[in-house]
N, C-alpha and C positions, 0 to 999 in steps of 0.2 A: 819386738819393735814397740816400745810403749814410751819413748823418750818424749820429752815436752813437744819438741817441734812435731813430732806425727800425731801426736794428739792433737795439737793446734790445726794440722794440715786435715786432718778427718774433720774436726769440729767445722773448719771451715766449708768443708764440702757439705756435711749435714745443714750448716746455716743457709747456704745458697739452695739444698734441697727445700726446704720449707718455707722460706723467705717469703716468698710468693703466693702463698698458699690462703692471705687474708689478710686482717687487720693486725700486726701487732704492735703493741704499745711500748715500744723501748724500739732504740737507734739499734742499728746492725750489728754496731760493736757490742753492745749490752748482749745480744740476742747471742753471739758469739761467744761470749765471755759466759753465760749461760749454759749454753750446750757442751764446753768445756768443761765444766763442773761437772755436768752430769757423764761425761766422757770418762771423767776420773774415775767417779762413782761406781761406775757398772765396770771397769776393771777392777778396781779395788774387791770388791764384792765379789767377783771371778777366782780373785786370786787367794779369797780367804780360805783359812780351813777353820773350823770344818764350812763345805759349802753351803750356803744358803742364798738360793736367788731371791727369796721373798723383799727385801728392801729395793729390789730393784723396780718395783711399782710404784714407790716413793718419786721415781726417776719421770716414769710416764704421766703421773699424777701432776707434777711439776710444769710440764709442756702444756697442761690444759689448765692450770691456774695462767700461764704467760701467754694465755689467749690463742693458744696455737690446736683450735679447734674444729678446721676444717679436715672434712674426710681423706683428704689427699695425705696428711701430716705422718699420719702413723705410715703405710705404705712407704711411703719415700725414706722415713726413718728408718724402717727395717731394710730397705734395699741398700741403704749407705752404712749402716754398720755391719753388716751381712759378711763383711769382712776379716773382721772382729775373730770368725768362728773358723777362718780356716787360713789365716795370716797371721795374726795378731798372736792369740791366747789360744792356739792348737793343744789338746782335743776341743773340739767344739759344741761337745755336749752341754757344758754348763753357760756358755755363750747362748745357745740356743735356750735354755731353761730361763737365763737370766731376761733374754728381749723379751721370753712369752710371760714372766711376770711385769714385763714392763709395759707389755701391751695390754695385759688384763688392767693395772694401775690406769693404764690413760682412759680404756673405755669404761673402766668403772667410775672414774671423776666427771668425765664426758655427761655419764649417762647421768650422775646426781647434781650435777651444774644443772642439766636440762628440766632434772625432775624439780630444782629449787625456780626453775623461770617456770615450769607451768602452774607451781604452787603462788607464784607472784601473779600469773595471770589471771587463777582462781582468786586471788585475793582481788586484784583489780575489777571482777566480773562482780565481786559481790559490794565491793562498792559502788560501779557504777549502775547495780539496782535501785539504790538509795539516791542516785544523783538524777542530774538532768538527762533525758533521751538523748540529747544533742552530744555530750560527753560520753556516753555509751556507745553512741554510734561511731565514735571517731575511734575508740579502741576496736570496736568489733571489726568495722570496714578496714581498720589499717592491720589489723596483727598480721603476724606474718605467719600465727599455726591455724590449722583450719580450725574452724569454731562455726557449729550448726544447731539451732533450737527445733526441739520439737517439742508436741502437746501430748500430754499424759494416752495419747492412743498410738501415738510414735509415729505420727504424721509430722514430715518436716515443714515450720510454718516461716524459718529465718537459715539465715546463711551467709557466709562473709566471702567476698573473691577467693581466699585463698584456700578454704574447702573446694570451692569448685573446679579451682586451678589444679590441685591435687588428684581430684578424683576426673579430670579432664572432662566433664560435662559442663555444659550453661547450669546458671541459676534457676533459670526456669524448666529445664528438665528435672532439678533434682526436688524441687518444690512441687512437681505435677508426679514424679514417681516415688520419691523419696531415696532411701541409701541400700535398703535391703537387698535390691535386685542387682546392684552392682558389688556386692559382696558376694565372696567365692561361696557355690553352695555348699562345700562341706561346712563352712563357719556360720550361714544362717539362722541354724536351731541352735547353736549356743548363745548366738547374738538376742534372738529372740528369748531365750530363757532366762539370761541374765539381766535383760530390760522388764522381763515379768516378774521377777523375783524382785530386783528394786522398786517397781513398783508397788507391788505388795505391800515390802516395808515401809515406804513412804516415804523415805530418806535415805542418805547414804552418796558412796561416788565406787562404779564398778569400772575396772580397768582391763582393758582385753586386748590383742594383736590380729589383726584381721587381715585377709589376702582381698586384693580387690585386683582388677586388670587394669593397666596401666594403660595411656594414650599410644604409647609405642608399639604396643601388642605384647608385652611381658608382663609375669606377674608381679605384682608389688604388696606392699606389706604397710599396715600404717597403725600405730598403738594409739586408741581411744581410751580416754577420761570421761566416761558419762554420769552425771550426776543429776540425781533429781533433788531440783527447786521447790520446796513446799510452800503450798498453798499460803499466801500472806494478804492481809489486808486488801480482800477482794480479789485478787490477781490471783488465776488459777495456777495449779503447779507447771513446772515445764522440765523438760529434760535437757541440759546443757551438755552440750559432745564437743569437748577438745580431739582435736587428732593431729599428730604429728607422723609425717613419712618416716617410714624405719628401713626401707629397701635398700640405700646404700652401707647402711651399720650393718643389717644381714651378709650383705657381700663382701664388708670387709671384713664381719665377722669369719665367713668361710674362707675368706681368702688366706686369714691369720691362721686358721686351722690348718688350711693346708698347706703354707709355708712352715707351721710348725713341727710336721710330719715330712718333711723332704730334706734332703741335705742339699745344702746351697750350691756347693761347688758340682758334685756330680747331678743334680735335680732327682737320685734316685730316692726312694723311700729312705727314711732314718732307723734308727735302732727304737723310737717310740712307737714309728707305724709298725716297724716288723711286728715289735711286742703284742701291739691291739691286735694284728692280724693274726698270730698266733695264738691271740685269747679267744679270738672270736673262733676261730676253727676248732679250738678245745671244746668249744659251749657247743658246737653244730655236730661234732663228732660223732659216729657210733663207736661203741665198745673197741671193737675188732680195728678200728681206724688208724693206719698210722701217716707219719709225714717224716720227709727227710729234712736232713740240714748239714749245708757246707758251709761250714766255716773256714773264709779265705784269710790269706796272711799273705802280703807280696814279700819276694824274698830281695834283700839288699835294698830295699827304698831308701833308705835314710843316704845309701852313696850318692844315688840321682840328686837329692835334695842337697848335697855338700857339695857336687860335681858341678851342677847348671844352676844350684838356687830352688827357691821355693816356689818360684813361679813357673818353671818347667816342671817341677813336684807335682804342683797341684795341677798344670795340663795333660801331665802323665795319668794319672788319678781318674780323670774325666776320660781319658781314650782308653783307659782299661775296662772302665764301667760299661761304656759303650760295647767294649769288642766280648767283653763277658754276656751281659744281657743281649746280644746277638746270639751269641753260642749256644745258651740255653732260652728261649723265648718263652718257655712251659713253667720256667721258676722264677719265683719272685727274688728279684735279687736287690736287694740293700746295700746302704753304706752305714757299717756300725760305729768306725774309727776311723783313725787316719790315714793307714793302708788296709784296714780290715772291712771285709765284705761278708754278706753271708747269702746265700743261696737256698730260699724255699720251697721243698718240691711237697704238695700238697696232695693228700691222700685222692687215690689210693697210691701206695708207695711201698716198695719194698728193696729191699738190700741190691737188689740187679739195678733195678732204674737208679738207685743213690750213685753207684760205682760206674755208670756210664756216664751219669752227670759229672760228677767228679772229674773224669778221663776228660768229657769234652771242655770242662773247665779249663784246665791244666792244658790242653791242647791248643785252645784258643788263645795264650799267649806264646805260643812257638814260633810264630814271624813278629819282628823288630814293629815298633809302633810308633810311625814319623811323629815329632812333637818339634815344634819349632824348630827345623830344617834338622835335626837330628832322628838317627834310627837309633831309638833305644830298646835294648833286651831287657825283658821284666820276667822274673817266673814266681812261682807262686807256690806254697804249701796250703792242705787241705785238711782240717779236721769235719770227720763226716759222721753223723747218726741216722739210727731208722729207728724210730720209736713210736708207741701208744700215743696218741692223742688228745683221748675224750679228757677232759678235766685238769689236764697236766698245766704246770706252772710255766710261763714261757720265760722266765728270766733261767728259771733250772734248766729247760732244754737249751737254750744259748750256751748255758755254762758248759754242760756236758759235748756239745760240740767245741766248744772254745779248749774244753780239756785234751781232746784229739788232736787239736791243732797243734797241741805243743808236745805230742808225739809228732806226728809228722815230720815238724822242724828239728826235732831230735834225729832223725834218720836223715836229713841233708834235703838239699833243695828239690823243688819239684817234686816235691811229693804229695801224698794224701795218706790218710787215714781211715777206716772206715770200723765203727765198732754199732752194734745192735743185738737186741734180745735173742737175734736168730742166728746171728754169725758170728764165731769169735772176731777179736781186733785182728786187722789186717793190715799190712803197707805195702801200696801201689807207688809208681813211680813212673815217668815218661821218660824216655832216651837211654 
């Protein structure tokens, strides 16, 4: 499903999703044309062999250069293009990797653009120092970025309205109390040390990200560039602080991190998150700690897609994930491919525990699953392992479980194979 009409329709929905997020210096026709080209680039690089997702970063950067810089643009883009991973170009691992690179390119270009704007502001400040006080006040008072001026002792002597608004206090409060007590207690010592070092050197700029309480009662973040302006022409040295609220960017990055580790169809952890969890267990595990892995593959899933269509197939996968999760809540269930799942049983673990869970997983699929008015029967084969985990390579562990899966499928439907260092390989089934 990647004809020109489908590409055009998806580009149209993408354009609708982002068109109202801010000023876009082009017509809706031109915007849709731009997004259509970006969509073709993504589809081409996903299909290329060998696969390299890195060029997708250029697609994200192009969105910023088109002035699509509102924080909502990237989240809406990811939501709109998620169907590429589940309907257009399965398996979705390549699409997820490409969208991750696209998000990286977008974020890096956005940060670079803002850095250029900050440098322009610093240049304007330098010019304003030599210009009339009136011209300086115009820039100072109307800048959308927070600006504060402090003396060599660190006391606030002036600030613009944007700084007071960002910190959620009045100008008078900051002039009387300063900024330090608004900073998170864990960040104050670092702020004092960096400013002291700056004053000791006598020139330069320090950049740091600090936490502060926002007016709505949650923790905020702001990036500050603090420049020491040396004494000149009888004017005392002073500190120029330029700040930008980065709370939304951090929240966006956290959301992108979460989305990159979740399967968009089932909301289960994906292979990337599973590998990270396995690696974390391997680092923390003791010498004799064991884990269990059950690699699950649905029997005859292709015939469901062929008979009822991919939409029903997708909803069947979601129903299966719900059924399996409910059956073994003590395990971490992840979707790692089209109709493939993995259940991770953390330490302490032994062959009996994994055998019990494998049986529960097969039993969970005994009853039909209601999907779109159909009562669909589906079974599975499971390759299971029990293994020492300390220092183990996560991908090798998954490969070992996958190998067991092929042995189970060779034995017929609705079967599982368990092999471990303790117990010879054995095949079990239901019914």
